N, C-alpha and C positions, 0 to 999 in steps of 0.2 A: 504494500500500500504506500502510495506517495502523496504528499500534500503539496499543493502548489500555491504560491502567493502572487499577487499582482504587485509588481514594483511600482512605486510612484503613486499609488492610490492615495488620495487624500480624503480624510473624513471631514465632511462639511460641518462647520460650526453651527450651533442652533441659531435659528432666525431670531431677530430681535425686534420687538415692538418699541417704537420711540415714544415712551410714556411721558406725559406732562405730569407734574406733581402739584401744581397749583390750579385751583378752579379758575382763577382770574385769567391766567395765560391761555388755558385750554378753551375757555368760553370765548375769549376774544378771537382766537383763531377759528373757532367754529362759526362765529358770526361773519368774519371776514371772508372765509373760503366757502361758506355754505355747505360744509360737510357736517354730518351728525357727530355728536359727541358720544364716545364710547367710554363709559365710566365703569371701572373695575374696583369694587370695594373689597378690601382684604383685611386680614389681621395677622400679626406675626405668629400668634398661637393657634392658627387654624390650619390643620393638616390638609384639608381639601383646597384651601387657598394656595398653599405651596404646590400642591399637585397640579392645579390649574395653571399656575405660573410656569412650572417646569415642563408640563406635558402639552397643554393646550396652546398657550400664548407663544411657546417657542417653536411650534410647528410652522414650517415654512409657508404653507398655504394660508394659515390663519394670520400670521404676522404680516404677510404681503397684503392681504385683504384689509386689515386694520390700517396699516400705514398708508395705503392707497386711498381708501374711501372714508376714513373716519379720523376724528381727532381723539387720540387715546389719552385718558386721564386715569391715574391710579390714586385711590384714596385709602388711607388707613382708617378703618372703622373704629379704632380706639381713640382717635383724635376728633373731638367735637367740631362740627362745621354746620353752617346753615343748610348746605346742600344735602348733607347726610340726614339732617332732621326732616327736610322736605321729602326726601326719597323714602323715608320710613323703612330703613333696612332692618330686617328681622332675622336674617340668617346670613352666614358667610360661606363661600364667597357670594357676592351679588354683582350682577353685570346689568348695566342699563344702556340703552341707546336713546339719546335725546336729540331732537331736531334743533336746527338753528333758531326755530321759533319757540323753543323751550317746551316742547311737547314730548312726553315720554312715549317713545315708539315701541319699546320692548323692555321687559324686565325678566331677567333670568336668575332665579335663585338656585344656588348650589353649583356643584361641579358639572361642567359640560365637556365631553370628549372633543378633541380637535376636529374630527370629521363632522360632527353635528354643528359645531360653531362655524366652521368654514363654510358649510353648506348654507347656513342662514345668512352669513355675511355676504357671500357671493350672490345670493338671490337678490340682494339690494332691497329686500322687503323684510327687515328685521322683525317686524311685528307679526309676521305670519308664522304659524306653527309653534307657538310657545308651548302649548300643551303637548305637542308631539315630541319635543326635546325633553322638557321637564327636568327637574333636578335629579341627579343621580344620588348625590350625597351632599350634605351641608352641615354646618354647625350653627346652633342658635346664637343670636346676638346677645351680648352681655351688657 
């Protein structure tokens, strides 16, 4: 039995979403560019949040769709903010799509696998099929 290897093969680095960390800068860009705001609410002590960051948002198709069609904003659910109060986050992770007119187009509670999120983002209609994706797992808000 012999094993062969491919010389010079490179392993691609995980894709990166270019996250904004302040509501003000993300909202300003949303309004200027007319792209929806994608808000990911996370917590450091949330295992499913880490799984979503590591598995879903690092997936090439998901990262490309977000960077191309949305203004991505990540918020720490443990830090009080007016936006978090308005969104009434009850579990983590929570993902929202908000139009430039400040209308919530989609709310996704819990972990979503990359294939499901990529499909919804590419459809360009994030409010469609929320029940079909549904949360796989989540942690209650504290």
